[in-house]
N, C-alpha and C positions, 0 to 999 in steps of 0.2 A: 487598511488590512485589519486592525482590530474591531473596526464599525462593521465591516462586512462579516468577521467572524460573530461579534454578538447578534446580528442582524439572522445569521445561518442557525444560532442558538435557538432565537426566540421561535423562528419556524418550525424546527424541531422538539419543543420543549416536551411535548407529551412522549416521544421517542426516550429524552433523555431524563426524563423522571422514572419511566420504565425500567431504564438501564439501571438508574441508580439504586432503585428499589431491589433489583433482583440481584445486584454486588452487594448492598446492605443483607440481604438474605445469606449470601453465601459467607459473608465475612461472620455473620452469628452459627452457621454451623461449623465451619472451621474453628471458630475461636472454642467452641462447646467440643469440636471433637479434641483441639490441642487441649484442655483444660481435663478431658476425661484420660488423656494418654501420660498428663501431668501427675495424675493421682497415682499413677502406677508405681512412683518414686517416693524416697523420704529424704524430704530435703532437710538442710541445717545451714543458718546461714545462707541461702540460696545457693547451694551447691551439693549436688546429689551424694548422698551417702550410704543408700542403699535403696534393694527395691524388693516391692510386695510381693508375697509369696504366690498366689494367684495371676500375679502376672506374669513370671515365669513360665507357668504351666503352658502358657499361651505362646509367649516367647517375647521379647525386648530387645531393641536395638540399641546398641551404646556405641561411644566414640572413645577411644582410651589413647590417654597420652604416656607413654613411658619415657624418662630420662634417667640415665645413668651416665657417670664419668661426662658430661657434657653432649653427648650423643641422644636425640629424641626421636623417636620413632611413635608415630599414629596412626591408627587402624579402627576399622569397624569391627564390632562383635556382638555375636548373639548369642544372649541370656536365655535358654529353654531348657526346662527339666529334662535330662535324659539325651540329650543331643551330646553326642562324642564324634569327634575327628577325627580322620586317620592320623597314624603315627608321626610324631614330629621327628623321630631319628633321623641323622644324617651320618655319615660318614667321609665328608669331606670338611674341611677346613672351614669354620662360620667367622664369619664377621660379628662385630659388636653389635648390629642391627640385628643379623638372623638369631642371634642369641637371644635377644630381647622377646624378640618375637614368638620363639621357641617358647620361651616361661609366659609369656602370656597367653601362650595357645595352653600350656599346662593347669595355667589358673584357671581358664574359661572351663577347661572340661572339668576341673574339681569343682568349680561353682556350680554346673549345672546337675551336678550330682548331689545339690543338696535337698533338704525337706525340711529346711527351717521357713516359719511363717513371713521373716524379713530376710531378705539376702544381703548383709551389709559387704559394700565395696570396699577393699582395703586399698589403704593410700600408698602400698608399699609393697615390694616383694623383695624380701632378705633384706639386707641393708642397705644397698647402696641405688636401689631402683625405685624413682617415685613415680606413681600412678597418679594422673589425673581424669576423673572422669565426667563426662557429659551426655547431653541426648544427643543421636544423630541428627534429627530434624531441627529444624531452628523453631524457636518458641513464638516468633512474631510471623510464622506464615500465614495466618488469619486476615494479617493487613493488606495483601496480595491483591486479593479482589478491587481495593481503593486504586489501583492502577489503572484498573481495566476502563473505566467510563472516560475518563479523559482521554488516553490511548485511542481508543474506539472514535470519541467525539473530534479527534484532529483528524484520523485516517477518514472519516465520512466528508469533512471537511475539504482535506485534499482533495480525494476524489471528486467533491462536486465543482470544486474549482477546476480541477484538470478536465471535465466533462462537458464545463460552460467552454474553456478554451479550444477542446478540441470542434465545438459544435460551432466557433466563431471563426476557427479556422477551416472548415466546413463550408460555410455560410460566405465567406471572401472570397475561396476558392472558387464558389459555383459562380457568384456574383462576375469576378475575374474572364469564366469562361464564357459569361452570358452579355458581356460588357461590348465585343464587338458586334454583335448580332441587334441589340438594343439601339448604337449607335449608327449603325446602318438603318434601320427603322426611324431612327429620328432625322436620317437624313433626306431619305427619300419624301417622308412625310411634309417636312420643311419644302424641298423641292416641290411635293404639287399644290403650294400655297396656303399650308394650313399656318396659324400662329404657332409660336412656340409653345404656350401652355396648352393648346387644343392638340399638340402633339403629343404631349406626354400624356395626356388624359385618353388618347385613341390608344396608345401603348399598353397602357395599365389596363386597359378594358379588353383587346384584343389579342392579347398576347398568350399563347398557350401551345402545348404539346401537340394538340391534333386530337388531345383523348379528352378535353375539358379542363387539364390540369394545369393551372397558370405557374410558369416559372418564378425563381426566387425574383429575381431583379424588379419584374414588371407588380410582385406582391407588394415589395416593400416600396416601389414608388406609388402604386395605388394609397396604402396607408399615410405615405408621407403627403401626397394630395388631399386625403381629407384632413389629415393635422391642420396644411396650411390654410385648408378651408374653413375650419373650426378658429383658428386664431389670428385667423387674418394674417397669416406671414408670408412669406416668399418662397415656395416653391425647390427654388434651384437652391437657395441659401441653405434649406434645410436639408438637402441631398447631399450637400457640400459637408455638412456638420457631419451627416450618418457616416459619409465617406471617412472624416479625419477621426471619428469616433472609431470605425473598425480598421483604421489603418489601411485602407485601400487606396494608394496614391493613384493610379490610373482612373478610377472614378473621380480622385479628388480634381485629377489635370482636367478632366475635362469638364467638370461643373464650373471651376474656374475659366475657363475657355468661354462659357456661357455667359456667369456674370460679368466677365467682360464685357463681352458681345450688348448687355443689357446694359451696361454703364457707356460705351463707348461709339456703339452703333457698328462696329466691325462685319465683314461677311463671315458669319457663323456658321452657314452651309458648307463654305470652302474648308473652314478652318476644321469642323466636324469630318469632312471626309478625309483629310490628310491626318486627323487624328483617329481613324477608323485603320487605314491602312498601316499604323505602328501598332494599333491594339492586336488586329490579324497574327502579324508578326510576331507579337508575344506570345499570343496563345500558340501558335506553331511551336514556338520554343518549348513553353510548359509541354505541350503534350510530348515532345521528345525527348525531354528529362523524364517525364513518368515513364514512355517506355523503357529508357535504361533503367530506371530503378526498376520495372518490373522484372527487366532481364536479370538484374543480380539478384531478385529473393528468387528467382527459379533456378540458380546456380546450387543451391545444396539439394533442394529436393531432387533435382537431374543426376547430382554425384552419388545421392543414398541409393537411387533407382539404378545408376549403374554399377555398382557394388554389387546391389542385390543380385542383378542379372548374371554377374561374373561369378558370384559363390553359387548361384543355381546351375549354370552352363557348366562351371569347370569344378564344381567341388565333387559329384559323384566321380570324374575321372580320377580326381586325385587320390579319391578314398579307395580306388582300385590300384594304386600304384602301390 
């Protein structure tokens, strides 16, 4: 798993460098923006003690926490010169939290009417309510872009892995559908007197769909034949290894029958004929299963169309009732 991921990263190194540079640029811009917002405030021992007057003209968002008699209230407020909210009067009985919210609203209204160059943020209201001020946004938001490259890389890797798996499934399914026909051609060529190796070469050369496009299994067979000639290897053994790698049990069983014939000298043509009947039966079952799956997929669209048809036909009549 890790080795495959490292190979993927090596192949995508230019893209990774580009994404890293973009993330670094975003971090720098966010950091500068965060520092400019930080300059709006007056700090003492890393705690907000006041807001500069020019910042109040633009509006500053703060979070204030009020504590009184063991009750805590936290809310976001906006300090902006001249900003006045609606009246905080109430005629019903108020809870402790409601009263604290009203007092905070009154305090913010008074602070928004200030003309001072530096607005000092009070630490308490009265003798019993303690106030704690802090910025609404986190000061570490500029670090968020550092998470983006690893996540994007992981999603790309998973997407590529899924695409490879889907391609392998489609390839295996195509080979399974072509295998009965391949087996029949092999049986016919063996019956005509050709030797096994010559039969494979003939199938690899002449198998096409009538439009000059060779199907998948003969193309793979041609590649394996060339590899066997180049390495002086056994074509059937290479085909068996390919079937084991792609987890195609039918092709693996067929190549095992051929390898047994090469070792023991059994009647290959009759065994392949019996295997062909089994392959055609399995192909029919797969086709039936695919038909049932297609029917189930069509159920929802047909249901939606039926509902739409009922609405179109019965809707006007229901509206006139």
